[in-house]
C-alpha positions, -999 to 999 in steps of 0.1 A, spaced: 48 428 -546 61 440 -567 98 436 -581 102 468 -592 124 496 -573 101 528 -561 118 554 -575 114 591 -569 112 613 -599 144 620 -622 167 629 -617 189 600 -594 214 572 -603 213 541 -609 244 515 -603 242 484 -628 264 458 -616 266 426 -645 282 395 -634 287 358 -637 291 334 -612 315 310 -600 305 274 -597 287 270 -564 273 289 -535 297 298 -512 273 311 -489 265 337 -518 228 338 -513 231 345 -475 258 376 -482 237 387 -514 203 387 -483 227 406 -460 237 433 -490 205 442 -500 198 449 -462 222 468 -455 222 488 -483 186 495 -478 196 511 -443 222 535 -460 212 572 -462 201 576 -499 193 541 -510 160 542 -534 161 505 -539 172 478 -561 160 453 -588 179 420 -591 179 395 -614 200 359 -627 198 332 -650 200 297 -649 237 305 -665 246 328 -638 245 357 -653 231 386 -635 222 423 -630 214 441 -601 204 476 -604 207 497 -573 192 530 -570 205 561 -553 202 596 -544 236 605 -550 271 601 -562 283 609 -524 256 581 -512 269 558 -538 303 557 -528 294 559 -494 281 524 -497 311 514 -523 331 523 -490 311 511 -466 330 480 -440 310 454 -447 303 457 -487 341 460 -486 346 426 -473 319 413 -498 335 426 -522 366 411 -514 350 377 -516 335 382 -546 366 391 -563 384 359 -550 355 333 -550 321 344 -562 324 359 -593 341 348 -629 340 379 -639 321 412 -636 313 451 -644 298 480 -627 286 510 -644 270 541 -628 250 565 -648 226 594 -642 187 583 -648 171 619 -663 141 603 -672 118 575 -666 86 558 -680 64 526 -681 36 504 -687 24 507 -652 28 529 -624 51 512 -599 
């Protein structure tokens, strides 16, 4: 099993979500799993990679085939509800960055 997302040849898009968690779980883990599952079924979704350290700082990168696919995901009703909880319960701070991936390379084939 690999933790690397299997992405197509560029270009494609990456949404980088960096966050600092608040204290306590408050069902965050269950919602995070649900959001990955839901995103995986959205048109244009290519994959996701996510890590969080022992201090609650995390980075999740989701990959998409277009800016329209990203907009549609951001506007998804269930995702909007999770975003609201993130703002009020789960995160002390976060930032979202959207990038176009022009090139990729690595040590091994993913």
